[in-house]
C-alpha positions in Angstrom: 56.5 39.1 -26.0 54.3 39.1 -22.9 53.4 35.7 -21.2 50.1 34.3 -22.4 49.0 33.6 -18.8 49.6 35.0 -15.4 53.0 34.1 -14.0 53.0 30.9 -12.1 49.4 29.8 -12.8 50.0 26.2 -13.8 46.3 25.4 -14.7 46.2 28.2 -17.3 49.5 27.4 -18.6 48.5 23.7 -19.1 45.3 24.8 -20.8 47.2 26.9 -23.3 49.7 24.1 -24.1 47.0 21.7 -24.5 45.1 24.1 -26.9 48.4 24.4 -28.9 48.4 20.7 -29.4 44.8 20.6 -30.5 45.4 23.5 -32.9 48.3 21.7 -34.6 45.9 19.0 -35.7 43.1 21.5 -36.6 45.5 23.5 -38.7 46.7 20.3 -40.5 43.3 19.5 -41.6 42.1 23.1 -42.2 40.6 23.7 -45.6 41.3 20.0 -46.4 38.2 18.6 -44.7 34.7 19.6 -45.9 31.1 18.7 -44.9 31.3 15.4 -46.8 34.1 14.3 -44.4 32.0 14.6 -41.3 29.5 12.5 -39.3 26.2 13.9 -37.9 25.7 13.6 -34.2 22.3 15.2 -34.1 20.3 17.4 -36.3 22.6 20.3 -37.5 25.4 19.0 -35.3 28.4 17.7 -36.9 31.8 16.1 -36.0 34.9 15.3 -38.1 38.1 13.4 -37.5 39.7 16.8 -36.9 37.4 17.3 -33.8 38.2 13.8 -32.5 42.0 13.9 -33.1 42.1 17.4 -31.5 40.3 16.1 -28.4 42.6 13.1 -28.1 45.6 15.3 -28.2 44.3 17.7 -25.6 43.0 15.0 -23.3 46.3 13.1 -23.5 48.3 16.1 -22.5 46.0 17.1 -19.6 45.9 13.6 -18.2 49.7 13.4 -18.2 49.8 16.6 -16.3 46.9 16.1 -14.0 46.2 12.3 -13.7 43.8 12.7 -10.7 41.6 15.2 -12.6 38.4 14.3 -14.3 37.9 15.1 -18.0 34.8 15.9 -19.9 35.1 16.4 -23.7 32.5 17.2 -26.3 33.4 14.3 -28.5 32.9 11.6 -25.9 35.8 11.7 -23.5 34.7 11.1 -19.9 37.4 10.2 -17.5 36.6 10.0 -13.8 38.9 11.6 -11.3 39.6 11.8 -7.6 40.7 15.4 -7.1 37.4 17.2 -7.4 38.5 19.0 -10.5 37.1 18.6 -14.1 38.6 19.8 -17.3 35.9 20.7 -19.8 37.0 20.6 -23.5 35.6 21.7 -26.8 38.3 20.6 -29.2 36.8 22.5 -32.0 34.1 25.1 -31.3 32.6 26.0 -34.6 32.7 22.7 -36.4 30.2 23.7 -39.1 32.3 26.9 -39.8 35.4 24.8 -40.0 33.9 22.3 -42.4 32.6 25.1 -44.7 35.9 26.8 -44.6 34.5 29.8 -42.8 37.4 31.1 -40.7 35.7 31.5 -37.2 36.5 28.6 -34.9 38.3 28.0 -31.7 39.5 25.6 -29.0 37.9 26.1 -25.5 39.3 24.5 -22.3 37.9 25.2 -18.9 38.6 23.9 -15.4 35.9 23.4 -12.8 36.4 22.8 -9.1 33.9 23.2 -6.2 31.1 24.0 -8.5 33.0 27.0 -10.0 35.0 27.5 -13.1 38.5 28.3 -11.9 40.5 28.6 -15.1 40.2 28.6 -18.9 41.7 29.3 -22.2 40.1 30.0 -25.6 42.5 29.8 -28.6 41.8 31.2 -32.0 44.5 29.5 -34.1 44.0 31.4 -37.4 44.7 34.7 -35.6 47.0 33.4 -33.0 44.9 34.8 -30.2 44.9 33.3 -26.7 42.3 34.4 -24.3 42.9 33.2 -20.7 41.4 33.7 -17.3 42.0 32.5 -13.8 39.5 33.0 -11.0 40.6 36.1 -8.9 43.5 36.9 -11.2 41.8 38.6 -14.3 41.4 37.8 -17.9 43.9 38.4 -20.7 44.2 38.4 -24.4 47.8 37.4 -25.5 49.0 38.6 -22.0 47.2 42.0 -22.1 44.6 42.5 -19.4 41.0 42.4 -20.8 38.0 44.5 -19.6 34.4 44.3 -20.8 33.2 47.4 -22.7 31.9 50.5 -20.9 28.6 50.3 -22.8 25.7 51.2 -20.6 22.6 50.3 -22.7 21.4 47.8 -25.3 20.6 51.0 -27.4 23.8 51.5 -29.5 25.3 48.1 -28.3 27.3 45.7 -30.6 26.2 42.3 -29.5 26.8 38.6 -30.3 24.3 35.7 -30.3 23.8 32.2 -31.5 20.7 30.7 -33.2 19.0 27.7 -31.4 19.5 25.2 -34.2 19.5 22.3 -31.7 16.4 23.6 -29.9 13.8 24.1 -32.7 11.0 24.3 -30.2 12.3 27.7 -29.0 12.9 29.3 -32.4 9.8 31.4 -32.2 10.6 32.6 -28.7 14.2 33.4 -29.7 13.0 35.3 -32.8 10.8 37.5 -30.5 13.8 38.3 -28.3 16.0 38.9 -31.3 13.5 41.3 -32.7 13.4 43.3 -29.5 17.2 43.4 -29.4 17.8 44.4 -33.0 15.3 47.2 -32.6 17.7 48.7 -30.1 21.2 47.5 -30.8 23.7 49.0 -33.1 24.5 45.5 -34.5 24.1 41.8 -33.7 26.5 39.3 -34.9 26.1 35.4 -35.2 29.6 34.1 -36.0 29.1 30.4 -34.9 31.6 30.0 -32.0 30.1 30.7 -28.6 33.6 30.4 -26.9 34.8 33.2 -29.1 31.7 35.3 -28.7 32.2 35.1 -24.9 36.0 35.8 -25.2 35.3 38.7 -27.5 32.7 40.1 -25.1 35.3 39.9 -22.2 37.8 41.8 -24.5 35.1 44.6 -25.1 34.9 43.7 -28.8 31.3 42.8 -28.3 29.1 44.6 -25.7 27.5 41.3 -24.7 26.3 37.8 -25.7 23.2 35.8 -25.3 22.3 32.3 -26.5 20.2 29.4 -25.4 20.7 25.6 -25.2 24.5 25.6 -25.2 26.7 22.8 -23.8 29.0 23.1 -20.9 32.1 23.0 -23.2 30.7 25.9 -25.1 30.7 28.2 -22.1 33.0 26.9 -19.4 36.1 28.9 -20.3 34.4 32.0 -21.9 32.1 32.6 -19.0 35.0 33.0 -16.5 36.7 35.5 -18.9 33.6 37.7 -18.8 33.4 37.7 -15.1 37.1 38.2 -14.6 36.9 41.2 -17.1 34.3 42.9 -15.0 31.0 41.5 -16.6 28.2 39.5 -15.4 27.1 36.0 -16.5 23.7 34.5 -15.7 20.9 32.4 -17.1 17.9 33.9 -18.9 16.2 35.1 -15.6 19.3 36.5 -14.1 20.0 33.3 -12.0 23.0 31.0 -11.8 21.8 27.9 -13.7 23.4 28.8 -17.0 26.1 26.2 -16.7 23.7 23.3 -16.1 21.0 24.5 -18.4 22.9 26.3 -21.2 20.9 29.4 -21.4 23.4 32.3 -21.0 23.7 36.0 -21.0 27.1 37.7 -20.5 27.7 41.4 -20.7 28.9 44.4 -18.9 26.6 45.0 -15.8 24.3 47.7 -17.2 23.9 46.0 -20.6 23.3 42.7 -18.9 20.4 44.1 -16.7 18.7 45.5 -19.8 19.1 42.3 -21.8 17.6 40.3 -19.0 14.6 42.7 -18.8 14.2 42.3 -22.6 14.4 38.5 -22.5 11.9 38.2 -19.6 9.3 40.0 -21.8 9.2 36.7 -23.7 10.4 33.8 -21.6 11.7 32.9 -18.2 14.4 30.3 -17.4 11.9 27.9 -15.9 10.1 27.8 -19.4 13.3 26.7 -21.3 13.4 23.1 -20.5 16.3 21.0 -21.9 
């Protein structure tokens, strides 16, 4: 079997091993926990002991391997570091899916240094799929190099998106964008795990992805996969503020240009305040 990461890339290897530890916990609880076993963090935003225990396992491993690195986890982990590097962790991306026993969820681990994502892994345990990337070395699915699709237009594209359930003030704007997109695209899917949507776009399964008001742990790893697979990642106006602001478009270059043009008919990045 091929290696799951580029030979000698310690950061990616560590991310993969950490994701495996988180997955062991998530698989232990899979279909045993439901929505009544979770706490609400914010409107339509849930957390369970599976999320928390997965994050603890991931953080413990990464801290042992890289004690000088900072760590930022969705479920509250915030460890300072001295190396200038930060691990950004979503221990269960797709918590609502997980609690409803809908089998689309993942673990996402990204590494940021010098204001750039430099490595990442997205693991889909139910299908045993590892998506990995290292800046300058490409993106891989279970060891096979990934490339974004060769789709040239939104017309006929197979896209992924997510609904702004945490940003209700932008639902009308989003629906206007969505209407424009679905009038052209072959299909649009909303599966509920942004990390997987980005990884699948890097693999050429989807022809692109767009969503607004995501968090850093949702996009850290998957964004690098798209760029390393030959795609483009920007905010809703084609700029570079997607990581800080959470409004992201990732797609092959030609599809990306057209998606940005469609989006800017309805809203600019400046109008999408957090």
